[in-house]
Backbone bond lengths (Angstrom), bond angles and torsions (degrees), N, CA, C in turn:
res aa  C-N    CA-C-N  psi(-1)  N-CA   C-N-CA  omega(-1)  CA-C   N-CA-C  phi
1 M - - - 1.459 - - 1.522 109.68 -
2 S 1.312 117.25 141.50 1.454 120.72 -177.34 1.523 110.57 -71.35
3 K 1.317 116.37 152.22 1.456 121.28 178.97 1.531 112.40 -62.65
4 P 1.359 119.91 -41.22 1.463 118.42 177.11 1.528 112.89 -58.85
5 L 1.327 117.70 -38.47 1.456 119.82 179.40 1.528 110.63 -71.17
6 D 1.319 116.84 -38.09 1.472 120.16 173.63 1.522 110.41 -57.03
7 R 1.327 115.61 -43.81 1.466 120.61 -179.25 1.524 111.19 -62.39
8 L 1.349 116.56 -44.09 1.462 120.54 -179.14 1.521 110.61 -63.78
9 R 1.312 117.60 -42.85 1.466 120.62 179.14 1.522 111.01 -64.92
10 S 1.325 116.41 -37.08 1.461 120.39 178.03 1.520 110.86 -66.15
11 I 1.340 116.11 -40.17 1.472 120.32 177.41 1.515 110.69 -60.76
12 M 1.342 116.56 -45.42 1.460 120.15 -179.20 1.523 110.97 -64.13
13 A 1.337 116.67 -38.80 1.469 119.72 178.95 1.529 110.40 -62.12
14 R 1.320 116.89 -40.84 1.466 119.92 179.09 1.516 111.19 -68.21
15 L 1.330 116.61 -40.38 1.464 119.64 179.76 1.528 111.63 -63.27
16 R 1.332 115.98 -32.41 1.462 120.99 -177.22 1.536 113.01 -90.48
17 D 1.321 117.87 0.72 1.462 120.51 -179.82 1.533 108.72 -63.61
18 P 1.335 118.00 122.52 1.467 119.94 -175.41 1.518 114.52 -65.02
19 D 1.343 117.60 -20.23 1.462 120.41 -177.90 1.524 112.93 -98.02
20 T 1.338 116.28 -40.93 1.466 119.28 -173.09 1.526 113.12 -120.69
21 G 1.333 116.86 5.10 1.458 120.04 -176.12 1.515 113.72 -84.19
22 C 1.332 114.68 -171.93 1.468 122.15 178.95 1.530 108.91 -80.13
23 E 1.312 116.40 129.71 1.464 120.44 -176.57 1.527 111.75 -57.92
24 W 1.340 116.24 -40.49 1.466 119.37 -178.00 1.528 110.18 -67.17
25 D 1.317 117.24 -47.36 1.467 120.69 -178.24 1.522 111.41 -62.82
26 V 1.325 116.89 -40.27 1.453 120.58 -179.48 1.533 110.94 -64.27
27 A 1.324 116.54 -32.38 1.467 120.57 -175.35 1.521 113.23 -77.25
28 Q 1.322 118.36 -12.41 1.461 120.67 -174.16 1.521 112.24 -78.88
29 D 1.344 114.68 156.87 1.455 121.35 172.15 1.526 108.15 -136.96
30 F 1.334 117.21 -176.40 1.464 120.21 -175.96 1.536 111.42 -58.18
31 A 1.319 115.92 -44.47 1.459 119.93 -176.03 1.517 112.40 -67.24
32 S 1.314 117.87 -39.04 1.465 120.36 -178.03 1.520 112.16 -72.43
33 I 1.323 116.97 -27.08 1.460 121.26 -179.82 1.523 111.93 -85.97
34 A 1.335 117.31 -24.94 1.464 121.11 -175.38 1.532 113.65 -51.68
35 P 1.347 120.27 -44.87 1.472 118.42 179.92 1.525 113.12 -60.48
36 Y 1.332 116.78 -33.96 1.470 119.68 177.80 1.528 110.64 -68.69
37 T 1.321 116.45 -35.62 1.465 120.51 178.36 1.524 110.16 -61.76
38 I 1.331 115.77 -45.50 1.461 120.02 178.13 1.522 110.86 -63.16
39 E 1.323 116.17 -44.92 1.469 120.75 -179.29 1.523 111.41 -59.74
40 E 1.335 116.27 -44.13 1.463 119.26 -178.77 1.524 111.45 -65.32
41 A 1.337 117.66 -35.98 1.463 120.19 178.08 1.523 110.26 -62.69
42 Y 1.331 117.05 -41.92 1.460 119.93 178.98 1.528 111.72 -68.75
43 E 1.317 117.44 -31.60 1.465 119.50 177.94 1.528 110.79 -70.30
44 V 1.321 117.21 -30.57 1.469 120.49 171.94 1.522 109.97 -61.86
45 V 1.338 116.17 -47.66 1.467 120.87 179.09 1.524 110.61 -60.30
46 D 1.323 116.88 -42.10 1.461 120.95 -179.28 1.532 111.05 -61.28
47 A 1.332 117.12 -42.85 1.461 120.46 178.79 1.523 110.93 -63.71
48 I 1.334 116.82 -37.94 1.462 120.44 178.18 1.519 110.52 -64.89
49 E 1.333 116.38 -45.48 1.465 119.88 -178.64 1.525 111.79 -64.89
50 R 1.325 116.72 -29.55 1.469 120.39 176.73 1.524 112.16 -86.17
51 N 1.326 116.81 -3.79 1.466 122.63 -178.95 1.523 111.25 55.80
52 D 1.332 116.03 38.01 1.459 122.63 180.00 1.533 107.73 -100.63
53 M 1.306 116.95 95.08 1.453 120.86 -173.75 1.530 112.57 -70.29
54 R 1.310 117.39 -32.65 1.467 119.21 177.00 1.526 109.76 -66.29
55 D 1.326 115.65 -43.94 1.458 119.69 178.43 1.523 110.19 -66.84
56 L 1.330 117.55 -36.95 1.461 121.00 178.44 1.524 110.41 -60.95
57 R 1.329 116.61 -42.29 1.476 120.21 177.22 1.530 110.36 -56.72
58 D 1.333 115.89 -47.30 1.462 119.95 -177.89 1.528 111.44 -67.11
59 E 1.335 116.54 -40.78 1.463 119.49 -178.06 1.527 111.48 -70.05
60 L 1.323 117.18 -35.39 1.462 119.30 174.73 1.525 110.61 -63.25
61 G 1.329 116.23 -36.72 1.461 119.82 175.41 1.519 111.42 -62.82
62 D 1.340 116.52 -42.49 1.464 120.02 178.08 1.525 110.96 -62.75
63 L 1.335 116.72 -38.68 1.459 120.29 179.07 1.527 110.95 -68.91
64 L 1.340 116.22 -39.81 1.463 120.13 176.83 1.522 110.70 -61.51
65 L 1.328 116.28 -38.28 1.467 119.97 177.80 1.522 110.86 -59.13
66 Q 1.330 116.58 -37.44 1.460 119.70 178.12 1.526 111.20 -62.52
67 V 1.312 116.84 -41.44 1.469 120.79 178.00 1.526 109.79 -62.56
68 V 1.318 116.27 -46.41 1.461 120.81 -179.84 1.531 110.95 -62.93
69 F 1.339 116.07 -39.17 1.460 121.50 -179.99 1.533 110.39 -62.20
70 H 1.340 116.39 -51.31 1.462 120.11 179.83 1.524 111.28 -61.91
71 A 1.324 116.48 -42.34 1.464 120.09 -179.28 1.526 111.17 -63.99
72 R 1.323 116.89 -38.02 1.463 120.56 178.70 1.528 110.75 -64.61
73 M 1.322 117.24 -44.17 1.462 120.32 179.02 1.525 110.50 -63.16
74 A 1.341 116.41 -39.23 1.462 120.39 178.60 1.526 110.99 -65.54
75 E 1.334 115.87 -39.16 1.472 119.66 178.63 1.521 110.67 -64.39
76 E 1.326 116.52 -41.96 1.466 120.14 179.29 1.531 111.33 -62.31
77 A 1.320 116.27 -33.76 1.468 120.86 -179.12 1.525 112.67 -85.73
78 G 1.329 117.28 -5.36 1.452 121.16 178.29 1.510 114.79 82.95
79 Y 1.352 116.99 18.39 1.463 120.02 -179.24 1.529 111.91 -85.20
80 F 1.309 116.74 -54.98 1.466 123.18 179.84 1.522 107.13 -167.68
81 D 1.334 116.76 172.53 1.463 119.72 177.34 1.528 110.14 -125.78
82 F 1.324 115.74 -177.06 1.461 120.37 -176.73 1.515 111.19 -61.94
83 D 1.327 117.78 -40.03 1.458 120.73 179.36 1.523 111.12 -60.07
84 A 1.323 117.06 -36.89 1.467 120.44 179.10 1.515 110.88 -67.24
85 V 1.337 116.30 -34.73 1.470 120.52 176.66 1.524 109.74 -62.59
86 V 1.339 115.96 -46.94 1.462 120.95 -179.41 1.525 110.37 -64.67
87 E 1.320 116.82 -42.61 1.460 121.29 179.79 1.524 111.02 -61.65
88 A 1.337 116.45 -41.04 1.460 120.25 -178.00 1.525 111.43 -65.18
89 I 1.325 118.21 -43.13 1.461 119.68 -178.37 1.521 110.31 -73.42
90 A 1.340 117.69 -33.51 1.465 119.82 176.97 1.532 110.31 -64.04
91 N 1.334 115.59 -43.54 1.465 119.39 177.77 1.520 111.11 -62.30
92 K 1.324 115.95 -41.92 1.461 120.21 -178.94 1.524 110.96 -63.52
93 M 1.318 117.52 -42.87 1.462 120.29 -178.35 1.525 111.00 -65.13
94 E 1.318 117.31 -39.01 1.466 119.80 178.03 1.530 110.74 -67.52
95 T 1.334 115.96 -40.42 1.465 119.71 179.87 1.516 111.07 -65.51
96 R 1.336 116.74 -37.72 1.459 120.75 -177.78 1.526 112.96 -77.14
97 H 1.319 117.43 -8.82 1.465 120.71 -179.97 1.526 110.33 -128.35
98 P 1.338 116.96 60.69 1.472 119.51 -178.71 1.519 112.72 -63.94
99 H 1.338 117.53 -22.97 1.460 120.14 179.20 1.526 111.39 -75.21
100 I 1.344 116.62 -12.51 1.466 121.12 177.88 1.531 110.35 -104.88
101 F 1.341 116.05 -47.75 1.463 120.68 -173.47 1.526 113.55 -103.77
102 G 1.326 117.48 -8.57 1.458 120.13 -178.76 1.513 112.36 -115.63
103 E 1.326 115.61 -158.39 1.451 121.16 -176.18 1.525 112.43 -96.83
104 Q 1.342 117.71 -7.69 1.453 119.19 179.43 1.521 110.37 -71.21
105 S 1.311 115.31 150.91 1.463 120.49 178.95 1.523 108.78 -116.18
106 G 1.307 115.52 170.39 1.457 119.91 177.91 1.516 111.52 96.48
107 M 1.328 114.41 166.09 1.459 120.77 -178.76 1.523 110.42 -81.18
108 M 1.322 115.48 151.71 1.451 120.43 172.98 1.528 108.35 -75.68
109 N 1.330 116.26 125.65 1.455 120.21 177.05 1.520 109.51 -122.10
110 G 1.332 115.89 177.60 1.453 120.10 -175.78 1.513 113.24 -60.52
111 A 1.335 116.93 -41.94 1.461 120.57 -178.33 1.526 111.18 -64.64
112 R 1.336 116.23 -43.79 1.460 119.15 -179.99 1.523 110.77 -65.36
113 W 1.327 115.61 -40.64 1.468 120.07 179.61 1.532 110.43 -61.41
114 E 1.315 117.37 -43.68 1.457 121.01 -179.26 1.521 110.86 -65.32
115 R 1.331 117.62 -36.82 1.465 120.22 177.48 1.522 110.65 -63.73
116 L 1.325 116.55 -42.84 1.457 120.51 178.43 1.526 111.17 -62.49
117 K 1.339 115.88 -44.00 1.463 119.81 178.51 1.522 110.58 -63.13
118 A 1.323 116.60 -41.23 1.469 120.07 179.26 1.523 110.69 -63.04
119 D 1.334 117.11 -39.97 1.471 120.69 177.96 1.529 110.19 -62.33
120 E 1.337 116.71 -40.83 1.464 120.25 178.79 1.525 110.82 -63.03
121 R 1.348 116.37 -42.23 1.464 119.28 -179.60 1.530 111.31 -65.24
122 R 1.324 116.07 -40.96 1.464 118.91 178.62 1.521 111.26 -64.31
123 A 1.330 116.39 -37.17 1.458 120.37 178.95 1.520 111.63 -63.66
124 K 1.334 116.67 -27.00 1.463 121.14 178.48 1.522 111.94 -93.46
125 G 1.329 116.62 7.24 1.450 119.98 178.51 1.510 114.40 81.91
126 E 1.329 117.55 14.70 1.460 121.40 179.51 1.527 107.98 -92.08
127 I 1.325 116.25 113.68 1.462 119.75 -174.95 1.521 112.28 -113.37
128 G 1.335 118.32 -22.42 1.459 121.52 -179.83 1.516 111.76 -86.29
129 A 1.311 117.10 154.79 1.464 121.71 -178.78 1.519 112.06 -62.08
130 M 1.342 116.80 -28.68 1.457 120.63 -177.13 1.529 112.93 -89.24
131 D 1.322 117.61 -8.54 1.462 120.69 -177.62 1.526 111.02 -63.75
132 G 1.325 115.64 139.67 1.458 120.86 173.24 1.511 115.85 88.44
133 V 1.338 118.02 2.11 1.469 119.87 175.69 1.525 107.23 -88.48
134 A 1.318 117.14 111.35 1.465 121.44 -171.84 1.526 111.81 -61.84
135 K 1.327 115.91 132.96 1.459 120.74 179.24 1.529 112.27 -71.58
136 A 1.334 117.29 -21.69 1.460 120.28 -177.10 1.523 113.44 -82.16
137 L 1.335 118.16 -2.69 1.456 119.84 177.34 1.527 110.48 -62.07
138 P 1.336 117.91 152.97 1.464 119.13 170.41 1.522 109.73 -53.67
139 A 1.327 116.47 141.21 1.463 120.74 -169.96 1.526 112.92 -56.05
140 L 1.334 117.45 -41.77 1.457 119.63 -178.06 1.528 111.11 -67.93
141 M 1.314 116.39 -40.02 1.458 120.76 177.76 1.524 110.76 -65.67
142 R 1.342 117.01 -40.31 1.462 120.24 179.29 1.527 110.63 -66.85
143 S 1.337 116.66 -38.54 1.461 120.33 176.71 1.529 110.12 -58.20
144 D 1.317 116.76 -44.81 1.454 121.83 179.88 1.528 110.92 -60.92
145 K 1.330 116.85 -44.95 1.455 120.74 -178.92 1.525 111.66 -66.64
146 L 1.331 116.86 -42.41 1.462 119.80 178.65 1.523 111.00 -60.77
147 Q 1.322 115.94 -43.19 1.463 119.43 -178.76 1.520 111.48 -68.77
148 K 1.322 117.93 -34.83 1.466 120.51 175.89 1.529 110.55 -64.88
149 R 1.347 116.48 -39.67 1.453 119.54 178.00 1.531 110.33 -62.79
150 A 1.342 116.14 -43.12 1.463 119.88 179.07 1.525 110.87 -63.30
151 A 1.336 116.52 -38.57 1.464 120.26 -178.88 1.522 111.78 -65.17
152 R 1.330 117.11 -31.25 1.459 120.61 -179.22 1.523 111.78 -61.63
153 V 1.324 116.23 -29.79 1.470 119.26 179.56 1.524 110.71 -103.09
154 G 1.344 116.61 18.29 1.454 121.37 171.85 1.513 116.20 88.57
155 F 1.340 118.30 6.11 1.453 120.27 -176.70 1.531 110.35 -94.20
156 Q 1.334 115.75 82.93 1.455 121.56 172.73 1.531 108.28 -165.70
157 W 1.334 116.17 160.46 1.457 120.96 178.76 1.525 110.48 -62.05
158 D 1.327 115.72 150.64 1.465 120.25 178.66 1.525 111.76 -67.63
159 G 1.320 117.24 -36.85 1.458 120.93 -178.96 1.507 110.68 -138.93
160 L 1.335 115.99 -158.19 1.462 120.81 -177.55 1.526 113.12 -94.34
161 E 1.325 117.49 -12.07 1.464 119.20 -178.11 1.528 110.93 -63.23
162 G 1.328 116.54 -43.25 1.455 120.37 -179.08 1.512 113.11 -62.58
163 P 1.338 118.71 -54.07 1.462 118.75 179.74 1.519 113.50 -65.37
164 T 1.331 117.91 -29.36 1.465 119.97 177.87 1.529 110.35 -66.21
165 R 1.347 116.25 -43.92 1.464 119.94 175.53 1.531 110.54 -62.64
166 K 1.329 115.35 -39.84 1.458 120.09 -179.10 1.520 110.79 -63.79
167 L 1.327 117.65 -38.33 1.460 120.69 179.29 1.520 110.73 -62.67
168 A 1.333 117.03 -43.74 1.459 120.60 177.45 1.527 110.55 -61.72
169 E 1.329 116.36 -39.30 1.467 120.96 178.69 1.522 111.12 -64.40
170 E 1.334 116.15 -42.64 1.462 119.54 -179.27 1.532 111.44 -67.60
171 L 1.314 117.11 -35.44 1.467 119.74 176.84 1.530 110.78 -64.25
172 E 1.320 116.85 -38.81 1.465 120.56 177.09 1.528 110.38 -64.75
173 E 1.330 116.57 -40.79 1.453 120.04 179.72 1.529 111.12 -67.94
174 L 1.319 117.36 -34.14 1.457 120.22 175.33 1.524 110.54 -64.77
175 A 1.328 116.66 -43.52 1.466 120.33 179.48 1.521 111.42 -63.63
176 A 1.339 117.31 -30.20 1.459 121.27 -177.23 1.526 112.77 -89.92
177 A 1.322 118.13 -7.04 1.465 120.57 -177.31 1.523 110.28 -61.51
178 A 1.334 115.56 135.51 1.469 120.18 -172.28 1.521 113.83 -102.51
179 T 1.312 118.31 -19.30 1.467 120.83 -177.13 1.522 109.99 -126.05
180 P 1.328 118.02 160.96 1.471 120.39 176.85 1.525 112.43 -57.90
181 E 1.337 116.66 -36.88 1.456 119.95 179.73 1.527 111.17 -65.32
182 E 1.346 115.68 -43.06 1.463 119.65 178.37 1.524 110.99 -64.77
183 R 1.338 116.42 -41.49 1.473 119.50 179.64 1.519 110.94 -63.00
184 L 1.335 116.60 -38.65 1.466 120.11 178.38 1.523 110.71 -59.92
185 L 1.323 116.48 -48.35 1.463 120.42 -177.75 1.524 111.91 -67.59
186 E 1.334 116.37 -42.55 1.464 119.24 -179.06 1.525 111.27 -68.96
187 A 1.321 117.14 -36.05 1.468 120.00 176.87 1.519 110.16 -63.86
188 G 1.337 115.81 -39.35 1.458 119.09 176.74 1.515 112.22 -63.03
189 D 1.342 116.22 -39.01 1.464 119.48 177.91 1.528 111.45 -63.55
190 V 1.341 116.45 -38.67 1.466 120.38 177.49 1.526 110.42 -60.12
191 L 1.327 116.50 -47.93 1.457 120.29 -178.68 1.527 111.59 -66.67
192 F 1.341 116.75 -36.74 1.464 121.19 -179.32 1.526 110.40 -63.21
193 V 1.336 116.70 -45.92 1.466 119.87 -179.76 1.524 110.52 -69.16
194 A 1.339 116.64 -38.79 1.465 119.58 177.87 1.526 110.61 -60.23
195 A 1.340 116.38 -40.78 1.469 120.10 177.90 1.525 110.72 -61.97
196 H 1.325 116.21 -38.24 1.462 120.25 178.32 1.526 111.34 -62.46
197 I 1.335 116.09 -45.32 1.468 120.11 -179.11 1.519 110.64 -62.54
198 V 1.318 115.85 -45.55 1.466 120.21 179.91 1.523 110.34 -60.21
199 R 1.333 116.69 -44.07 1.466 120.48 -179.88 1.520 111.25 -61.06
200 R 1.335 116.87 -37.46 1.469 120.25 -178.43 1.526 112.06 -67.68
201 Y 1.329 116.54 -19.45 1.463 120.37 173.28 1.531 112.03 -85.65
202 G 1.322 115.58 4.44 1.459 119.45 178.79 1.509 114.11 80.42
203 V 1.338 116.57 20.11 1.457 121.67 -177.96 1.522 109.08 -111.38
204 D 1.332 117.09 134.34 1.457 121.57 175.27 1.526 108.48 -72.46
205 P 1.336 119.36 116.93 1.462 120.39 -175.55 1.522 113.53 -62.23
206 E 1.328 117.91 -35.30 1.464 120.10 178.84 1.524 110.13 -64.30
207 Q 1.327 117.02 -45.76 1.462 120.10 179.32 1.524 111.18 -66.56
208 A 1.333 115.92 -36.46 1.467 119.39 179.85 1.515 110.93 -63.50
209 L 1.326 116.44 -44.67 1.466 119.06 -179.09 1.521 111.23 -69.46
210 R 1.311 116.94 -36.54 1.467 119.68 175.93 1.523 110.28 -60.58
211 A 1.338 116.79 -41.66 1.459 120.63 179.50 1.529 110.82 -64.22
212 S 1.336 116.34 -41.45 1.466 119.62 178.97 1.520 111.21 -67.95
213 N 1.331 116.89 -37.82 1.467 119.87 176.26 1.524 110.45 -59.68
214 D 1.339 115.43 -45.94 1.464 119.78 -179.46 1.524 111.02 -63.03
215 K 1.329 115.99 -41.02 1.463 119.91 -179.67 1.528 110.70 -64.69
216 F 1.324 116.49 -44.45 1.468 119.65 179.95 1.522 110.99 -63.47
217 E 1.336 116.76 -43.66 1.460 120.11 -179.81 1.533 110.67 -62.27
218 R 1.343 116.31 -43.87 1.451 120.59 -179.40 1.528 110.89 -61.53
219 R 1.331 116.01 -45.80 1.456 120.08 -179.45 1.535 112.33 -66.51
220 F 1.330 116.20 -39.04 1.458 119.58 -179.09 1.520 110.69 -65.89
221 R 1.329 116.38 -43.79 1.462 119.46 178.20 1.530 110.62 -60.65
222 R 1.330 116.51 -38.60 1.463 119.62 179.52 1.524 111.24 -67.98
223 M 1.340 117.82 -36.76 1.465 120.52 175.66 1.529 110.81 -59.55
224 E 1.320 115.71 -46.39 1.468 119.50 179.27 1.523 110.76 -61.41
225 E 1.327 116.00 -39.25 1.472 120.47 179.82 1.526 111.03 -64.77
226 L 1.334 116.54 -44.66 1.462 120.08 179.02 1.517 111.61 -62.63
227 A 1.323 116.41 -40.57 1.464 119.85 178.69 1.524 110.70 -62.83
228 R 1.313 117.17 -42.43 1.465 120.05 178.35 1.518 110.83 -63.08
229 E 1.340 116.76 -38.92 1.469 119.89 177.88 1.526 111.34 -62.51
230 D 1.341 115.85 -28.19 1.462 120.49 177.91 1.522 112.46 -89.45
231 G 1.346 116.06 6.84 1.449 120.40 179.14 1.522 113.54 75.07
232 L 1.326 117.57 25.50 1.459 121.71 -176.40 1.525 110.65 -120.34
233 S 1.331 115.03 156.36 1.456 121.34 172.79 1.519 107.76 -98.91
234 F 1.330 116.79 118.11 1.461 120.30 -174.27 1.521 112.24 -57.25
235 E 1.327 117.09 -39.42 1.461 120.27 -175.71 1.522 112.50 -68.53
236 D 1.342 117.21 -17.88 1.461 120.16 -179.98 1.528 112.89 -91.79
237 L 1.320 116.95 -3.70 1.461 120.17 -175.99 1.520 111.52 -82.00
238 A 1.321 116.01 150.16 1.457 121.41 173.85 1.525 108.92 -67.65
239 L 1.329 116.01 157.72 1.449 120.66 -175.35 1.520 112.08 -59.96
240 D 1.342 118.23 -39.43 1.460 119.05 -179.12 1.522 111.41 -65.96
241 T 1.339 117.15 -31.89 1.467 120.58 177.00 1.525 110.05 -72.65
242 Q 1.308 116.35 -40.37 1.466 119.59 175.35 1.529 110.74 -60.47
243 E 1.326 115.94 -40.05 1.468 120.01 177.86 1.527 110.69 -62.83
244 H 1.334 116.14 -35.54 1.475 120.53 176.89 1.535 109.59 -58.89
245 Y 1.333 116.58 -44.85 1.458 119.81 179.00 1.527 111.03 -66.00
246 W 1.331 116.89 -36.25 1.465 120.88 177.65 1.527 110.57 -59.67
247 Q 1.331 115.94 -44.17 1.455 119.94 179.44 1.525 111.40 -67.20
248 R 1.332 116.73 -35.28 1.467 120.16 176.75 1.535 110.20 -60.85
249 V 1.325 115.38 -44.75 1.462 119.83 -178.81 1.533 109.60 -63.68
250 K 1.315 117.02 -42.88 1.459 119.74 179.53 1.511 111.33 -61.71
251 R 1.342 116.32 -40.72 1.488 119.55 178.33 1.511 110.17 -64.59
252 E 1.320 118.07 -38.41 1.465 120.90 177.19 1.520 110.49 -59.22
253 E 1.323 116.18 -45.39 1.455 119.39 -177.66 1.530 111.81 -68.77
254 D 1.332 115.82 -34.52 1.471 119.14 178.35 1.522 110.76 -67.29
């Protein structure tokens, strides 16, 4: 084990010491730390998308700290330790690449990969197509994974005509919803079918929405900037004037 990793594990052990450690760190458990783990993973992605390698280094360190934190709590409870975490992923990587680390020959392809994943799920007692899809995933990403699992066993429309009709139907049902509870469910159905259509075009719905979010944010910030250059406050403008700035920004980008 590298000395820097030894140092980090030693720091975490001291922070978690019930007598001399940090009060905040000692008070944490798996559930209280989980939101930070998710946040740090997204900050890693953000640094990558910004191509900020210095920030990526720091964010990867923050994410590694989360792994060390969880492993330390597990060790204290007698479940497993950090070495067991490393051993488990090393074993998994070797098992998933038998053409590299085993006696099998040939390239890894989609079919072989799916067979290996299926074997892993069966080994963990997961027998249903939906088993093993984490509930804590972002909703759009989880929708995509659930639908891919269903498609593996043949449960999906043959083409795009069916889901396109279904999307129109769900939009009508959303418009007709009479209560907040009904609107919540119907809105979810709209997004679920939309995710299916996007996936059938070979596009990752989570990445697609992230790209649209970034585009909207970029354009909105530019609208505000243009308004300020004209001596105006964007929030005080009428909608048709705001739309004028929106079109200006689009023309700039074109």
